[in-house]
Backbone as JSON Lines, residues from 0, in Angstrom:
{"i":0,"aa":"M","n":[-19.54,2.05,-17.71],"ca":[-19.37,3.46,-17.45],"c":[-20.54,3.93,-16.59]}
{"i":1,"aa":"A","n":[-20.22,4.8,-15.67],"ca":[-21.23,5.33,-14.76],"c":[-21.32,6.85,-14.91]}
{"i":2,"aa":"E","n":[-22.48,7.37,-14.6],"ca":[-22.63,8.82,-14.53],"c":[-22.04,9.25,-13.2]}
{"i":3,"aa":"L","n":[-21.04,10.1,-13.22],"ca":[-20.33,10.51,-12.01],"c":[-20.67,11.94,-11.63]}
{"i":4,"aa":"K","n":[-21.0,12.12,-10.37],"ca":[-21.16,13.47,-9.8],"c":[-20.09,13.59,-8.72]}
{"i":5,"aa":"C","n":[-19.19,14.55,-8.9],"ca":[-18.07,14.69,-7.97],"c":[-18.27,15.92,-7.09]}
{"i":6,"aa":"G","n":[-18.3,15.7,-5.79],"ca":[-18.45,16.78,-4.83],"c":[-17.12,17.19,-4.2]}
{"i":7,"aa":"A","n":[-16.01,16.63,-4.68],"ca":[-14.69,16.98,-4.15],"c":[-14.2,18.24,-4.86]}
{"i":8,"aa":"Q","n":[-14.65,19.38,-4.39],"ca":[-14.37,20.66,-5.05],"c":[-12.89,21.0,-5.11]}
{"i":9,"aa":"N","n":[-12.09,20.5,-4.2],"ca":[-10.65,20.78,-4.18],"c":[-9.85,19.85,-5.08]}
{"i":10,"aa":"C","n":[-10.5,18.95,-5.78],"ca":[-9.78,18.03,-6.66],"c":[-9.43,18.74,-7.97]}
{"i":11,"aa":"T","n":[-8.21,18.58,-8.39],"ca":[-7.74,19.22,-9.62],"c":[-8.47,18.71,-10.86]}
{"i":12,"aa":"Y","n":[-9.07,17.52,-10.8],"ca":[-9.8,16.96,-11.94],"c":[-11.25,17.42,-11.99]}
{"i":13,"aa":"N","n":[-11.74,18.08,-10.94],"ca":[-13.15,18.46,-10.84],"c":[-13.41,19.72,-11.66]}
{"i":14,"aa":"R","n":[-14.38,19.63,-12.57],"ca":[-14.86,20.78,-13.34],"c":[-16.38,20.74,-13.28]}
{"i":15,"aa":"S","n":[-16.96,21.66,-12.56],"ca":[-18.42,21.76,-12.47],"c":[-19.07,20.46,-12.02]}
{"i":16,"aa":"K","n":[-18.46,19.8,-11.03],"ca":[-18.92,18.54,-10.44],"c":[-18.82,17.35,-11.39]}
{"i":17,"aa":"L","n":[-18.03,17.51,-12.45],"ca":[-17.73,16.42,-13.37],"c":[-16.23,16.18,-13.34]}
{"i":18,"aa":"C","n":[-15.79,15.03,-13.84],"ca":[-14.38,14.66,-13.77],"c":[-13.7,14.76,-15.13]}
{"i":19,"aa":"C","n":[-12.5,15.32,-15.13],"ca":[-11.68,15.44,-16.34],"c":[-10.63,14.35,-16.45]}
{"i":20,"aa":"K","n":[-10.57,13.45,-15.49],"ca":[-9.49,12.47,-15.49],"c":[-9.7,11.36,-16.51]}
{"i":21,"aa":"G","n":[-10.93,11.0,-16.79],"ca":[-11.21,9.92,-17.74],"c":[-11.58,8.62,-17.07]}
{"i":22,"aa":"D","n":[-10.95,8.33,-15.91],"ca":[-11.3,7.15,-15.12],"c":[-10.82,7.4,-13.7]}
{"i":23,"aa":"I","n":[-11.45,6.75,-12.75],"ca":[-11.04,6.9,-11.36],"c":[-10.98,5.53,-10.68]}
{"i":24,"aa":"M","n":[-10.35,5.51,-9.51],"ca":[-10.27,4.3,-8.68],"c":[-10.91,4.61,-7.34]}
{"i":25,"aa":"V","n":[-11.9,3.8,-6.96],"ca":[-12.49,3.91,-5.63],"c":[-11.79,2.89,-4.74]}
{"i":26,"aa":"G","n":[-11.3,3.37,-3.6],"ca":[-10.56,2.53,-2.67],"c":[-11.35,2.27,-1.4]}
{"i":27,"aa":"G","n":[-10.86,1.32,-0.63],"ca":[-11.49,0.93,0.63],"c":[-11.82,-0.54,0.63]}
{"i":28,"aa":"R","n":[-10.82,-1.32,0.35],"ca":[-10.97,-2.77,0.13],"c":[-11.95,-3.46,1.08]}
{"i":29,"aa":"H","n":[-11.91,-3.15,2.38],"ca":[-12.76,-3.84,3.35],"c":[-13.81,-2.89,3.95]}
{"i":30,"aa":"A","n":[-14.29,-1.95,3.18],"ca":[-15.24,-0.95,3.66],"c":[-16.52,-1.59,4.18]}
{"i":31,"aa":"G","n":[-17.03,-1.01,5.25],"ca":[-18.32,-1.43,5.81],"c":[-19.36,-0.34,5.64]}
{"i":32,"aa":"T","n":[-18.89,0.9,5.42],"ca":[-19.78,2.04,5.18],"c":[-19.15,2.91,4.08]}
{"i":33,"aa":"S","n":[-19.92,3.84,3.55],"ca":[-19.38,4.72,2.52],"c":[-18.22,5.55,3.05]}
{"i":34,"aa":"E","n":[-18.22,5.86,4.35],"ca":[-17.14,6.64,4.94],"c":[-15.81,5.88,4.95]}
{"i":35,"aa":"D","n":[-15.87,4.57,4.76],"ca":[-14.65,3.75,4.7],"c":[-14.07,3.68,3.29]}
{"i":36,"aa":"T","n":[-14.74,4.31,2.33],"ca":[-14.28,4.33,0.95],"c":[-13.6,5.66,0.64]}
{"i":37,"aa":"C","n":[-12.96,5.76,-0.5],"ca":[-12.36,7.03,-0.92],"c":[-12.12,7.01,-2.42]}
{"i":38,"aa":"C","n":[-11.93,8.18,-2.98],"ca":[-11.52,8.3,-4.38],"c":[-10.0,8.32,-4.38]}
{"i":39,"aa":"E","n":[-9.39,7.21,-4.75],"ca":[-7.93,7.09,-4.79],"c":[-7.32,8.02,-5.84]}
{"i":40,"aa":"S","n":[-8.12,8.46,-6.79],"ca":[-7.63,9.31,-7.87],"c":[-7.62,10.79,-7.51]}
{"i":41,"aa":"F","n":[-8.13,11.13,-6.34],"ca":[-8.16,12.52,-5.9],"c":[-6.75,13.13,-5.9]}
{"i":42,"aa":"A","n":[-6.65,14.34,-6.44],"ca":[-5.4,15.11,-6.4],"c":[-5.78,16.53,-6.03]}
{"i":43,"aa":"E","n":[-5.21,17.03,-4.94],"ca":[-5.59,18.35,-4.44],"c":[-5.21,19.45,-5.42]}
{"i":44,"aa":"R","n":[-6.16,20.34,-5.67],"ca":[-5.92,21.52,-6.49],"c":[-5.11,22.51,-5.67]}
{"i":45,"aa":"R","n":[-4.06,23.03,-6.25],"ca":[-3.2,23.98,-5.54],"c":[-3.1,25.27,-6.34]}
{"i":46,"aa":"D","n":[-3.27,26.39,-5.66],"ca":[-3.14,27.7,-6.29],"c":[-1.74,27.85,-6.86]}
{"i":47,"aa":"G","n":[-1.67,28.43,-8.04],"ca":[-0.37,28.67,-8.66],"c":[0.18,27.5,-9.43]}
{"i":48,"aa":"H","n":[-0.51,26.36,-9.42],"ca":[-0.06,25.19,-10.17],"c":[-1.07,24.89,-11.27]}
{"i":49,"aa":"E","n":[-0.58,24.4,-12.38],"ca":[-1.47,23.99,-13.46],"c":[-2.34,22.84,-12.96]}
{"i":50,"aa":"N","n":[-3.61,22.88,-13.32],"ca":[-4.48,21.76,-12.99],"c":[-4.17,20.61,-13.94]}
{"i":51,"aa":"F","n":[-4.27,19.38,-13.44],"ca":[-4.05,18.21,-14.27],"c":[-5.2,18.09,-15.25]}
{"i":52,"aa":"T","n":[-4.89,17.66,-16.43],"ca":[-5.93,17.31,-17.38],"c":[-5.5,16.01,-18.04]}
{"i":53,"aa":"S","n":[-6.46,15.3,-18.54],"ca":[-6.14,14.05,-19.23],"c":[-6.22,14.31,-20.72]}
{"i":54,"aa":"S","n":[-6.16,13.27,-21.47],"ca":[-6.25,13.42,-22.91],"c":[-7.63,13.94,-23.33]}
{"i":55,"aa":"I","n":[-8.65,13.76,-22.49],"ca":[-9.97,14.28,-22.86],"c":[-10.08,15.77,-22.56]}
{"i":56,"aa":"E","n":[-9.36,16.26,-21.59],"ca":[-9.28,17.67,-21.21],"c":[-10.59,18.35,-20.88]}
{"i":57,"aa":"H","n":[-11.69,17.68,-21.06],"ca":[-13.0,18.26,-20.77],"c":[-13.74,17.34,-19.8]}
{"i":58,"aa":"P","n":[-14.57,17.91,-18.95],"ca":[-15.33,17.07,-18.03],"c":[-16.29,16.16,-18.77]}
{"i":59,"aa":"S","n":[-16.51,15.01,-18.18],"ca":[-17.41,14.03,-18.79],"c":[-18.42,13.55,-17.77]}
{"i":60,"aa":"R","n":[-19.67,13.39,-18.19],"ca":[-20.7,12.85,-17.29],"c":[-20.51,11.34,-17.07]}
{"i":61,"aa":"L","n":[-20.07,10.64,-18.09],"ca":[-19.86,9.2,-17.99],"c":[-18.38,8.92,-17.84]}
{"i":62,"aa":"I","n":[-18.05,8.02,-16.92],"ca":[-16.65,7.75,-16.61],"c":[-16.49,6.29,-16.22]}
{"i":63,"aa":"S","n":[-15.32,5.76,-16.51],"ca":[-14.99,4.4,-16.12],"c":[-14.49,4.42,-14.68]}
{"i":64,"aa":"I","n":[-15.02,3.53,-13.85],"ca":[-14.66,3.51,-12.44],"c":[-14.16,2.12,-12.05]}
{"i":65,"aa":"D","n":[-12.89,2.07,-11.66],"ca":[-12.34,0.85,-11.09],"c":[-12.65,0.89,-9.6]}
{"i":66,"aa":"C","n":[-12.89,-0.27,-9.01],"ca":[-13.3,-0.31,-7.61],"c":[-12.65,-1.48,-6.89]}
{"i":67,"aa":"E","n":[-11.95,-1.17,-5.8],"ca":[-11.34,-2.25,-5.01],"c":[-12.19,-2.61,-3.79]}
{"i":68,"aa":"V","n":[-13.38,-2.03,-3.66],"ca":[-14.26,-2.29,-2.51],"c":[-14.98,-3.62,-2.76]}
{"i":69,"aa":"S","n":[-14.38,-4.69,-2.28],"ca":[-14.84,-6.04,-2.62],"c":[-16.25,-6.36,-2.15]}
{"i":70,"aa":"N","n":[-16.73,-5.7,-1.1],"ca":[-18.06,-6.04,-0.59],"c":[-19.13,-5.01,-0.97]}
{"i":71,"aa":"C","n":[-18.91,-4.24,-2.04],"ca":[-19.94,-3.34,-2.54],"c":[-20.78,-4.09,-3.58]}
{"i":72,"aa":"I","n":[-22.08,-3.91,-3.54],"ca":[-22.96,-4.63,-4.48],"c":[-22.72,-4.22,-5.93]}
{"i":73,"aa":"Y","n":[-22.11,-3.06,-6.16],"ca":[-21.88,-2.58,-7.52],"c":[-20.53,-3.04,-8.09]}
{"i":74,"aa":"N","n":[-19.69,-3.66,-7.25],"ca":[-18.39,-4.11,-7.71],"c":[-18.54,-5.45,-8.44]}
{"i":75,"aa":"N","n":[-18.12,-5.45,-9.69],"ca":[-18.14,-6.67,-10.49],"c":[-16.76,-6.84,-11.1]}
{"i":76,"aa":"N","n":[-15.95,-7.69,-10.49],"ca":[-14.6,-7.95,-10.98],"c":[-13.77,-6.65,-11.04]}
{"i":77,"aa":"Y","n":[-13.82,-5.89,-9.95],"ca":[-13.08,-4.64,-9.78],"c":[-13.54,-3.5,-10.69]}
{"i":78,"aa":"R","n":[-14.73,-3.6,-11.23],"ca":[-15.31,-2.53,-12.03],"c":[-16.65,-2.15,-11.41]}
{"i":79,"aa":"C","n":[-16.9,-0.84,-11.33],"ca":[-18.17,-0.37,-10.78],"c":[-19.25,-0.49,-11.84]}
{"i":80,"aa":"K","n":[-20.35,-1.13,-11.48],"ca":[-21.46,-1.34,-12.4],"c":[-22.68,-0.49,-12.04]}
{"i":81,"aa":"A","n":[-22.53,0.47,-11.13],"ca":[-23.64,1.37,-10.78],"c":[-23.91,2.29,-11.97]}
{"i":82,"aa":"D","n":[-25.17,2.67,-12.13],"ca":[-25.53,3.61,-13.19],"c":[-25.08,5.03,-12.85]}
{"i":83,"aa":"H","n":[-25.12,5.36,-11.55],"ca":[-24.79,6.7,-11.09],"c":[-23.93,6.6,-9.83]}
{"i":84,"aa":"V","n":[-22.86,7.38,-9.77],"ca":[-21.96,7.36,-8.62],"c":[-21.75,8.78,-8.11]}
{"i":85,"aa":"D","n":[-21.87,8.94,-6.79],"ca":[-21.61,10.22,-6.13],"c":[-20.34,10.11,-5.31]}
{"i":86,"aa":"I","n":[-19.37,10.96,-5.63],"ca":[-18.16,11.07,-4.82],"c":[-18.31,12.32,-3.97]}
{"i":87,"aa":"R","n":[-18.1,12.18,-2.68],"ca":[-18.23,13.32,-1.76],"c":[-16.87,13.67,-1.16]}
{"i":88,"aa":"G","n":[-16.77,14.89,-0.69],"ca":[-15.53,15.37,-0.08],"c":[-15.36,16.85,-0.31]}
{"i":89,"aa":"G","n":[-16.41,17.62,-0.03],"ca":[-16.48,19.04,-0.3],"c":[-15.19,19.82,-0.2]}
{"i":90,"aa":"H","n":[-14.5,19.74,0.91],"ca":[-13.27,20.5,1.09],"c":[-12.1,19.58,1.37]}
{"i":91,"aa":"A","n":[-12.09,18.44,0.69],"ca":[-11.04,17.44,0.89],"c":[-9.67,18.0,0.54]}
{"i":92,"aa":"N","n":[-8.67,17.58,1.31],"ca":[-7.28,17.93,1.03],"c":[-6.46,16.71,0.64]}
{"i":93,"aa":"R","n":[-7.07,15.53,0.8],"ca":[-6.39,14.28,0.47],"c":[-7.45,13.23,0.14]}
{"i":94,"aa":"S","n":[-7.03,12.18,-0.45],"ca":[-7.92,11.11,-0.87],"c":[-8.79,10.59,0.28]}
{"i":95,"aa":"A","n":[-8.2,10.44,1.45],"ca":[-8.92,9.89,2.61],"c":[-10.08,10.78,3.06]}
{"i":96,"aa":"D","n":[-10.11,12.03,2.61],"ca":[-11.2,12.95,2.96],"c":[-12.39,12.83,2.01]}
{"i":97,"aa":"T","n":[-12.29,11.94,1.05],"ca":[-13.39,11.73,0.08],"c":[-14.07,10.41,0.39]}
{"i":98,"aa":"N","n":[-15.26,10.19,-0.19],"ca":[-15.89,8.89,-0.09],"c":[-16.86,8.67,-1.24]}
{"i":99,"aa":"C","n":[-17.17,7.42,-1.48],"ca":[-18.15,7.04,-2.49],"c":[-19.5,6.87,-1.8]}
{"i":100,"aa":"A","n":[-20.37,7.85,-1.99],"ca":[-21.67,7.84,-1.33],"c":[-22.6,6.79,-1.94]}
{"i":101,"aa":"T","n":[-22.23,6.23,-3.06],"ca":[-23.05,5.21,-3.72],"c":[-22.83,3.83,-3.13]}
{"i":102,"aa":"F","n":[-21.76,3.63,-2.39],"ca":[-21.42,2.34,-1.79],"c":[-22.63,1.72,-1.09]}
{"i":103,"aa":"M","n":[-22.86,0.44,-1.35],"ca":[-23.87,-0.37,-0.64],"c":[-23.25,-1.71,-0.35]}
{"i":104,"aa":"E","n":[-23.23,-2.06,0.92],"ca":[-22.6,-3.32,1.33],"c":[-23.43,-4.51,0.85]}
{"i":105,"aa":"R","n":[-22.74,-5.56,0.44],"ca":[-23.41,-6.82,0.0],"c":[-24.09,-7.47,1.17]}
């Protein structure tokens, strides 16, 4: 589990820069930079629609992170082993507008 700070303010799971989803997937299988990664779990918040919540329903500082970025130093058998992860994407409208700022190439 990693401490997650989420900067994707338009994500329906984001509550005060923490995630309510319970777990996320970082994508970008062949990423060479953090900009080549994304939060695959991102879901755009839409006015007039209920926000998604998981069974935890409350934001959590610690979260399980699956990672398909094979050449990140923190990826260990598709699980992120970083102590702290920053997801960026201030005004993202889709997953591709986000990125994992913690990514470090092997």
